[in-house]
Wavefront OBJ file of the C-alpha trace (Angstrom):
o trace
v 21.459 -23.922 -31.381
v 22.246 -27.553 -30.624
v 21.175 -28.242 -27.034
v 23.877 -29.066 -24.482
v 22.875 -32.654 -23.759
v 22.283 -33.336 -27.467
v 25.739 -31.941 -28.297
v 27.354 -34.371 -25.852
v 25.679 -37.408 -27.403
v 27.960 -39.496 -29.547
v 24.929 -40.888 -31.375
v 22.335 -38.108 -31.910
v 19.626 -40.731 -32.349
v 20.396 -42.564 -29.123
v 17.413 -42.712 -26.773
v 19.412 -44.080 -23.829
v 22.036 -41.567 -22.690
v 23.734 -44.002 -20.327
v 24.306 -46.472 -23.146
v 25.633 -43.614 -25.280
v 28.075 -42.585 -22.521
v 29.285 -46.156 -22.023
v 29.887 -46.569 -25.763
v 31.778 -43.280 -25.954
v 33.889 -44.145 -22.900
v 34.667 -47.600 -24.260
v 35.921 -46.171 -27.567
v 38.071 -43.559 -25.839
v 39.678 -45.773 -23.202
v 39.416 -49.311 -24.659
v 37.560 -50.424 -21.523
v 34.865 -52.943 -22.468
v 31.309 -51.700 -22.904
v 29.990 -53.781 -19.987
v 32.737 -52.523 -17.651
v 32.137 -48.951 -18.860
v 28.457 -49.286 -17.965
v 29.347 -50.659 -14.523
v 31.830 -47.833 -13.976
v 29.197 -45.269 -14.967
v 26.656 -46.654 -12.476
v 29.308 -46.765 -9.734
v 30.397 -43.191 -10.497
v 26.842 -41.859 -10.327
v 26.138 -43.720 -7.085
v 29.330 -42.586 -5.322
v 28.889 -39.025 -6.554
v 25.352 -38.983 -5.153
v 26.619 -40.329 -1.811
v 29.288 -37.622 -1.598
v 26.847 -34.843 -2.483
v 24.371 -36.002 0.173
v 27.130 -36.158 2.818
v 29.084 -33.053 1.906
v 30.350 -32.429 5.458
v 31.029 -36.023 6.457
v 33.663 -38.601 5.700
v 31.751 -41.485 4.154
v 32.961 -44.902 3.095
v 32.362 -45.464 -0.601
v 31.593 -48.887 -2.061
v 34.517 -50.589 -3.834
v 34.514 -50.426 -7.615
v 35.499 -54.030 -8.159
v 37.042 -53.333 -11.572
v 40.745 -53.171 -12.571
v 40.511 -49.533 -13.720
v 43.100 -46.914 -12.741
v 42.301 -43.558 -11.109
v 42.897 -41.467 -14.249
v 40.443 -43.563 -16.228
v 37.895 -43.381 -13.395
v 38.258 -39.604 -13.351
v 37.593 -39.421 -17.084
v 34.280 -41.175 -16.486
v 33.483 -38.578 -13.819
v 33.944 -35.837 -16.451
v 31.790 -37.550 -19.061
v 29.032 -38.434 -16.591
v 28.567 -34.845 -15.349
v 25.466 -34.418 -17.513
v 23.538 -36.868 -15.279
v 24.127 -34.963 -12.040
v 21.498 -32.505 -10.792
v 24.064 -29.667 -11.127
v 24.622 -30.983 -14.645
v 21.050 -30.106 -15.612
v 21.553 -26.604 -14.249
v 24.827 -26.401 -16.152
v 23.010 -27.169 -19.391
v 20.600 -24.305 -18.703
v 23.445 -21.891 -17.950
v 25.487 -22.867 -21.001
v 22.549 -22.493 -23.348
v 21.850 -19.109 -21.773
v 25.507 -18.133 -22.256
v 25.394 -19.149 -25.917
v 22.308 -17.009 -26.450
v 23.960 -14.053 -24.708
v 27.089 -14.402 -26.849
v 24.962 -14.204 -29.977
v 23.050 -11.201 -28.637
v 26.074 -9.181 -27.614
v 28.554 -10.021 -30.355
v 30.047 -6.932 -31.975
v 30.500 -6.008 -35.639
v 33.520 -8.310 -35.936
v 31.489 -11.295 -34.782
v 32.607 -13.915 -32.275
v 34.356 -16.947 -33.732
v 37.185 -18.003 -31.394
v 36.495 -19.281 -27.883
v 38.710 -20.564 -25.078
v 37.271 -22.844 -22.418
v 39.661 -21.877 -19.595
v 39.895 -24.765 -17.120
v 37.891 -26.960 -19.476
v 38.392 -30.287 -17.673
v 37.074 -33.227 -19.670
v 35.930 -31.109 -22.615
v 32.128 -31.171 -22.215
v 31.682 -27.424 -22.657
v 34.261 -27.233 -25.440
v 32.343 -29.885 -27.409
v 29.082 -27.950 -26.922
v 30.597 -24.717 -28.254
v 32.453 -26.431 -31.104
v 29.291 -28.149 -32.326
v 27.608 -24.758 -32.262
v 30.129 -23.202 -34.619
v 32.984 -21.830 -32.495
v 36.698 -22.406 -33.087
v 37.307 -23.805 -29.633
v 40.410 -24.253 -27.473
v 40.105 -26.283 -24.264
v 42.832 -25.190 -21.825
v 43.728 -26.928 -18.583
v 46.765 -28.210 -16.701
v 48.386 -31.330 -18.213
v 46.909 -34.503 -16.761
v 48.830 -37.328 -18.395
v 46.707 -40.139 -19.762
v 43.508 -38.075 -19.414
v 44.848 -35.668 -22.054
v 45.003 -38.473 -24.594
v 41.435 -39.485 -23.693
v 40.200 -35.911 -24.152
v 41.892 -35.555 -27.552
v 40.346 -38.861 -28.683
v 37.010 -37.625 -27.433
v 37.231 -34.442 -29.515
v 38.009 -36.518 -32.618
v 35.239 -38.999 -31.850
v 32.703 -36.152 -31.736
v 33.961 -34.853 -35.087
v 35.113 -31.481 -33.696
v 38.262 -29.441 -34.321
v 38.720 -28.665 -30.604
v 42.322 -28.308 -29.480
v 43.610 -29.149 -25.993
v 46.326 -26.834 -24.643
v 48.354 -26.404 -21.462
v 46.789 -23.501 -19.540
v 50.102 -22.674 -17.844
v 51.874 -22.150 -21.191
v 49.423 -19.795 -22.926
v 50.779 -16.683 -24.640
v 48.965 -13.404 -23.971
v 49.825 -12.376 -27.550
v 46.903 -14.527 -28.661
v 43.451 -12.989 -28.349
v 40.084 -14.719 -28.210
v 36.591 -13.419 -28.876
v 35.079 -15.318 -25.952
v 36.636 -16.552 -22.717
v 34.558 -19.237 -21.000
v 35.197 -20.218 -17.381
v 32.928 -22.466 -15.314
v 33.563 -24.276 -12.005
v 37.135 -22.990 -11.834
v 37.460 -20.026 -9.449
v 36.723 -22.084 -6.336
v 39.647 -24.389 -7.244
v 42.387 -21.814 -7.811
v 44.831 -20.449 -5.292
v 45.779 -17.188 -6.999
v 42.362 -15.931 -8.104
v 43.658 -12.518 -9.169
v 46.352 -14.136 -11.301
v 43.813 -16.315 -13.110
v 41.410 -13.418 -13.712
v 44.271 -11.264 -15.039
v 45.355 -14.052 -17.402
v 41.836 -14.446 -18.769
v 41.508 -10.692 -19.314
v 44.846 -10.650 -21.138
v 43.727 -13.439 -23.485
v 40.443 -11.703 -24.329
v 40.387 -9.062 -27.053
v 38.831 -5.674 -26.455
v 35.116 -6.030 -27.184
v 35.204 -9.739 -26.347
v 33.000 -11.527 -23.811
v 34.029 -13.191 -20.565
v 31.562 -15.882 -19.464
v 32.338 -16.838 -15.883
v 30.529 -18.893 -13.285
v 31.224 -17.543 -9.812
v 30.548 -20.489 -7.512
v 32.565 -19.288 -4.520
v 29.530 -19.332 -2.217
v 29.310 -23.106 -2.711
v 32.873 -23.936 -1.708
v 33.435 -26.902 0.568
v 36.991 -27.981 1.322
v 37.638 -31.489 0.014
v 41.280 -31.203 -1.002
v 40.195 -29.446 -4.209
v 38.378 -26.295 -3.071
v 39.832 -23.363 -1.156
v 37.615 -22.087 1.638
v 39.278 -18.673 1.493
v 37.843 -18.195 -1.996
v 34.438 -17.606 -0.441
v 35.771 -14.077 -0.060
v 35.328 -13.535 -3.822
v 31.579 -14.179 -3.785
v 29.870 -11.197 -5.464
v 33.219 -9.415 -5.840
v 33.923 -9.960 -9.553
v 31.908 -7.028 -10.857
v 33.824 -4.554 -8.677
v 37.144 -6.246 -9.482
v 36.577 -5.900 -13.239
v 35.575 -2.244 -13.017
v 37.621 -0.308 -15.561
v 38.303 -3.444 -17.638
v 34.904 -4.958 -18.390
v 31.251 -4.314 -17.684
v 28.590 -6.862 -16.792
v 26.095 -7.179 -19.634
v 24.020 -10.150 -18.488
v 23.690 -12.804 -15.792
v 21.756 -15.903 -14.822
v 21.973 -16.948 -11.183
v 25.736 -17.158 -10.531
v 26.678 -17.104 -14.223
v 28.067 -13.673 -15.123
v 28.802 -12.275 -18.582
v 31.203 -9.344 -18.965
v 32.182 -7.357 -22.050
v 35.780 -6.193 -22.080
v 36.482 -2.629 -23.166
v 40.046 -2.041 -21.961
v 43.262 -3.932 -21.377
v 44.807 -5.108 -24.657
v 47.847 -2.910 -24.092
v 48.309 -3.791 -20.396
v 50.758 -6.439 -19.163
v 49.329 -9.406 -17.240
v 51.386 -8.555 -14.137
v 50.083 -4.997 -14.190
v 46.465 -6.156 -14.293
v 47.142 -8.764 -11.611
v 48.695 -6.177 -9.282
v 45.731 -3.877 -9.840
v 43.277 -6.654 -8.988
v 45.218 -7.343 -5.790
v 44.861 -3.708 -4.803
v 41.137 -3.855 -5.480
v 40.667 -6.795 -3.130
v 42.817 -5.082 -0.499
v 45.170 -8.026 -0.285
v 48.242 -5.792 -0.247
v 49.054 -5.607 3.460
v 51.036 -2.838 5.112
v 53.798 -3.370 7.659
v 51.626 -1.972 10.439
v 48.847 -4.436 9.608
v 51.362 -7.271 9.588
v 52.416 -6.373 13.132
v 49.021 -5.481 14.577
v 46.933 -8.262 13.063
v 48.392 -11.278 14.940
v 48.828 -9.403 18.233
v 45.567 -7.487 18.492
v 43.013 -9.222 16.279
v 43.844 -12.903 15.784
v 43.720 -14.407 19.276
v 40.681 -12.603 20.749
v 38.606 -12.969 17.583
v 39.312 -16.672 17.393
v 38.436 -17.122 21.082
v 35.168 -15.199 20.688
v 34.384 -17.093 17.507
v 34.711 -20.484 19.218
v 32.675 -19.325 22.190
v 29.803 -18.127 20.022
v 29.957 -21.359 18.021
v 29.402 -23.306 21.234
v 26.647 -20.978 22.448
v 24.687 -21.114 19.202
v 25.510 -24.767 18.464
v 26.881 -23.874 15.035
v 27.617 -26.637 12.521
v 31.300 -26.916 13.422
v 32.080 -29.338 10.610
v 31.421 -26.462 8.196
v 32.959 -23.694 10.266
v 36.190 -25.303 11.392
v 38.120 -24.709 8.163
v 37.239 -21.004 8.211
v 39.425 -20.492 11.266
v 42.672 -18.793 10.397
v 45.137 -20.902 12.345
v 43.629 -24.160 11.080
v 42.969 -23.226 7.473
v 46.365 -21.879 6.450
v 48.497 -24.947 7.305
v 46.007 -27.087 5.389
v 46.255 -24.766 2.396
v 50.042 -24.878 2.462
v 50.187 -28.681 2.707
v 47.840 -29.136 -0.263
v 49.034 -26.418 -2.625
v 50.143 -28.910 -5.321
v 46.537 -30.164 -5.582
v 45.157 -26.797 -6.675
v 44.825 -25.688 -10.275
v 46.933 -22.565 -9.837
v 49.333 -21.456 -7.117
v 51.902 -18.753 -6.678
v 55.503 -19.677 -7.380
v 56.525 -18.865 -3.812
v 54.334 -19.090 -0.739
v 55.877 -16.245 1.265
v 54.977 -14.564 4.551
v 53.108 -11.818 2.713
v 51.043 -14.428 0.882
v 50.336 -16.184 4.162
v 49.209 -12.933 5.723
v 46.994 -11.898 2.819
v 45.352 -15.327 2.990
v 44.841 -14.845 6.723
v 43.031 -11.585 6.012
v 40.730 -13.394 3.558
v 40.105 -16.237 6.003
v 39.376 -13.759 8.771
v 36.785 -11.978 6.633
v 35.165 -15.280 5.716
v 35.071 -16.350 9.369
v 33.568 -13.046 10.415
v 30.873 -13.172 7.723
v 29.923 -16.725 8.642
v 29.932 -15.842 12.309
v 27.314 -13.183 11.634
v 25.189 -15.760 9.802
v 25.488 -18.170 12.713
v 24.523 -15.588 15.330
v 21.566 -14.477 13.192
v 19.986 -17.935 13.305
l 1 2 3 4 5 6 7 8 9 10 11 12 13 14 15 16 17 18 19 20 21 22 23 24 25 26 27 28 29 30 31 32 33 34 35 36 37 38 39 40 41 42 43 44 45 46 47 48 49 50 51 52 53 54 55 56 57 58 59 60 61 62 63 64 65 66 67 68 69 70 71 72 73 74 75 76 77 78 79 80 81 82 83 84 85 86 87 88 89 90 91 92 93 94 95 96 97 98 99 100 101 102 103 104 105 106 107 108 109 110 111 112 113 114 115 116 117 118 119 120 121 122 123 124 125 126 127 128 129 130 131 132 133 134 135 136 137 138 139 140 141 142 143 144 145 146 147 148 149 150 151 152 153 154 155 156 157 158 159 160 161 162 163 164 165 166 167 168 169 170 171 172 173 174 175 176 177 178 179 180 181 182 183 184 185 186 187 188 189 190 191 192 193 194 195 196 197 198 199 200 201 202 203 204 205 206 207 208 209 210 211 212 213 214 215 216 217 218 219 220 221 222 223 224 225 226 227 228 229 230 231 232 233 234 235 236 237 238 239 240 241 242 243 244 245 246 247 248 249 250 251 252 253 254 255 256 257 258 259 260 261 262 263 264 265 266 267 268 269 270 271 272 273 274 275 276 277 278 279 280 281 282 283 284 285 286 287 288 289 290 291 292 293 294 295 296 297 298 299 300 301 302 303 304 305 306 307 308 309 310 311 312 313 314 315 316 317 318 319 320 321 322 323 324 325 326 327 328 329 330 331 332 333 334 335 336 337 338 339 340 341 342 343 344 345 346 347 348 349 350 351 352 353 354 355 356 357 358 359 360 361
């Protein structure tokens, strides 16, 4: 197996990874090497500042280079390997590769989809280790052209496809999904789509990072509800065969003949997001107001970190979600009253769980 960080090197013999990244970025975007190096240093510094001040609004230093936002974001993708989470990601990906080889069936695993593949780091790793790889994500304009150039530059046959236009008639041996669930609005819809694209006997490699969600216009706080829920949600479709920390590996044994909408509806039922008329009437009148009042009171008594708790509150979280729906990877076609209510139920459960943690301290 070619190690993750070695697979992402443009020059395998390069001893300085930062120089290697700057050279790769320069060839992809036509930004000069010196400016690419400056952009890399700025990206790493600002990313470190944000991570150290996760619950605060901090002023970032100006870049001082005439580089547009899309190009800056491409550097963020490429520079992920230098972040502390990036080192953990390398460990998890190499573990996943080993698990795929251990659990592959008699047909063997050849085709792999990186669902929500972003800048293509993971797709490059799998392609260089022998998989026929598809990187699927939402179209992102100029970044798509950068990613395609990057695949060519690394000498891979990776293909970039629009994740919203995938046909469930195609089946893959492995479905890979990392750092995605916390970004999506319709979690059940995404999970159902991935199951529909995976052949029976195939592996689903998924990183469940919902416990680490912090709302910054890209994460949904309500998705904390899905922490440690995936195994029960997949019951009857796939069984967990291995795991490492929050990286879970499932083997699918049923579902090729089921329609995506049927699986999606079943997953909704399993998470109890289908609300009844009586719940719709009773919830706002009986539960919402007193629970919120008690919640705030206990927050004051126990001096809870309000900057973290505030977005868990139902009345404050839902308008924010609705205003920012276009920024999320996936959303329902219509944000109806039933959707609003089911989200309120999720937010309420999250608030209640966090309230118990606060009172326990």
